[in-house]
C-alpha positions in Angstrom: -276.2 -8.7 75.3 -276.1 -4.9 74.9 -277.9 -2.7 77.4 -280.6 -0.4 76.0 -280.4 3.3 76.8 -283.6 5.1 78.0 -285.6 6.5 75.1 -284.7 10.2 75.6 -281.0 9.2 75.5 -281.4 7.4 72.2 -283.3 10.4 70.8 -280.7 12.8 72.3 -277.8 10.7 71.0 -279.3 10.7 67.5 -279.8 14.5 67.6 -276.3 14.9 69.0 -274.7 13.0 66.2 -276.7 15.0 63.6 -275.7 18.2 65.3 -272.1 17.3 65.4 -272.1 16.4 61.8 -273.8 19.7 60.8 -271.5 21.8 63.0 -268.1 20.2 62.8 -266.6 23.0 60.9 -268.0 25.6 63.2 -266.7 23.7 66.2 -263.3 23.6 64.6 -263.3 27.3 63.9 -264.4 28.1 67.4 -261.7 26.0 68.9 -259.1 27.4 66.5 -260.1 31.0 67.4 -259.1 30.3 70.9 -255.9 28.2 70.5 -254.6 29.4 67.1 -253.2 26.0 66.3 -254.6 23.4 63.9 -253.6 20.3 65.9 -254.8 21.7 69.2 -258.1 22.8 67.7 -258.6 19.3 66.3 -257.9 17.9 69.8 -260.4 20.3 71.3 -263.1 19.2 68.8 -262.3 15.6 69.6 -262.5 16.2 73.3 -265.8 18.1 72.8 -267.4 15.3 70.9 -266.2 12.7 73.4 -267.5 14.7 76.4 -270.8 15.4 74.6 -271.3 11.7 73.7 -270.6 10.4 77.2 -272.8 13.1 78.8 -275.7 13.4 76.4 -278.0 11.3 78.6 -277.6 13.8 81.4 -279.1 16.6 79.3 -282.7 17.0 80.3 -284.0 19.2 77.4 -282.7 18.5 73.9 -283.7 21.9 72.7 -280.6 23.2 74.4 -278.4 20.7 72.7 -276.6 23.1 70.4 -275.8 25.7 73.1 -274.7 22.8 75.4 -272.3 21.5 72.7 -270.8 24.9 72.0 -270.4 25.5 75.8 -268.5 22.2 76.0 -266.2 23.3 73.1 -265.5 26.7 74.8 -264.7 24.9 78.1 -262.4 22.5 76.4 -260.6 25.3 74.7 -260.2 27.1 78.0 -258.9 23.9 79.6 -256.4 23.5 76.8 -255.2 27.1 77.2 -254.9 26.7 81.0 -252.9 23.5 80.6 -250.6 25.0 78.1 -250.2 28.2 80.1 -248.9 30.1 77.2 -249.5 33.2 75.2 -251.8 32.5 72.2 -250.6 33.8 68.9 -252.6 33.9 65.7 -251.5 32.0 62.7 -251.3 34.2 59.6 -254.2 32.7 57.8 -257.0 33.0 60.4 -258.2 36.5 59.6 -256.9 36.3 56.0 -259.4 33.5 55.4 -262.2 35.5 56.9 -261.7 38.7 54.9 -260.4 39.4 51.5 -256.9 40.5 52.0 -255.3 43.2 49.9 -252.0 44.9 50.5 -253.8 48.0 51.8 -255.5 46.2 54.6 -252.9 43.6 55.6 -251.5 45.9 58.3 -255.0 46.5 59.7 -255.5 42.7 59.9 -252.3 42.3 61.9 -253.4 45.1 64.2 -256.8 43.4 64.8 -255.1 40.1 65.5 -252.8 41.7 68.1 -255.6 43.6 69.7 -257.8 40.4 69.9 -254.9 38.5 71.5 -254.7 41.1 74.3 -258.4 41.2 74.9 -259.8 39.9 78.2 -261.3 36.4 77.6 -264.8 37.3 78.7 -264.9 39.9 75.9 -263.0 37.8 73.4 -265.6 34.9 73.8 -268.5 37.2 73.0 -266.8 38.8 70.0 -265.7 35.5 68.6 -269.2 33.9 68.9 -270.9 37.0 67.6 -268.7 38.0 64.7 -266.6 34.9 63.8 -269.4 32.3 64.4 -272.2 34.7 63.3 -274.4 33.9 66.3 -277.2 36.1 67.4 -276.9 37.8 70.8 -279.6 35.4 72.1 -277.5 32.4 70.9 -274.3 33.8 72.5 -276.2 34.3 75.8 -277.5 30.7 75.7 -274.0 29.3 74.9 -272.3 31.3 77.6 -275.2 30.9 80.1 -275.4 34.7 80.5 -278.3 37.2 80.3 -278.6 38.9 76.9 -278.0 42.2 78.6 -274.6 40.9 79.9 -273.7 39.7 76.5 -274.6 43.1 75.0 -272.5 45.0 77.6 -269.5 42.6 77.1 -269.8 43.0 73.4 -269.9 46.8 73.6 -267.1 46.9 76.2 -265.0 44.5 74.2 -265.4 46.4 71.0 -264.6 49.7 72.8 -261.4 48.1 74.2 -260.5 46.9 70.7 -261.1 50.4 69.3 -259.0 52.0 72.1 -256.2 49.4 71.5 -256.3 49.9 67.8 -256.2 53.7 68.2 -253.1 53.3 70.4 -251.4 51.2 67.7 -252.3 53.8 65.1 -250.9 56.6 67.4 -247.6 54.8 67.6 -247.1 54.9 63.8 
C-alpha cells in the first residue's frame, strides 16, 4: 500500500510538475548560460528537477515555487562549475541564437562572450537572469534571495564592468 502525502504536498507536487513542464526550456537555457555545454546543462536540469521533486514538500508557500525552482537550478549550475574547476568557454551558437548575426556584428558578439566569461559570478547571474531569461528585477531578486536594490546595483555594476572590458578590447584593436 502506498503512503499518501499531506494535501499541500500533493498540491505542491502537481504545481511543480506543471511549472517544470512550462519552464523546461528556460531551465535549460539558464543552466547552459553557466556551463556552456549541452550535456552538462542537461545534467543540471535533471539534477534540478530531482532536487525539486524530493524537496517540494518542504516548501511552505507554493507562491514562491518558481523562484525556488530557478534558485535550485542556479545552485546546481554553481555546484557543477565548482566540481569541474575549469574555465567556462562559450560555444559559438549561444549568443548567435539570441541575436541575428551578420558579418558586421560577429566580432562584437565574440567580444561580449569573452567579457561575460571574465565577469564576476555575482554580476553574471543578475545579467543572465535579467537579459537572457527576460526576468523583471523583482523576479531576479526573488530567485537570488536579494533585495531589489542589491539586484539593481549588481546589474548596474556588472554592465559597467562589461562596458569597461569591451572598451579595453576595442582599445587593443
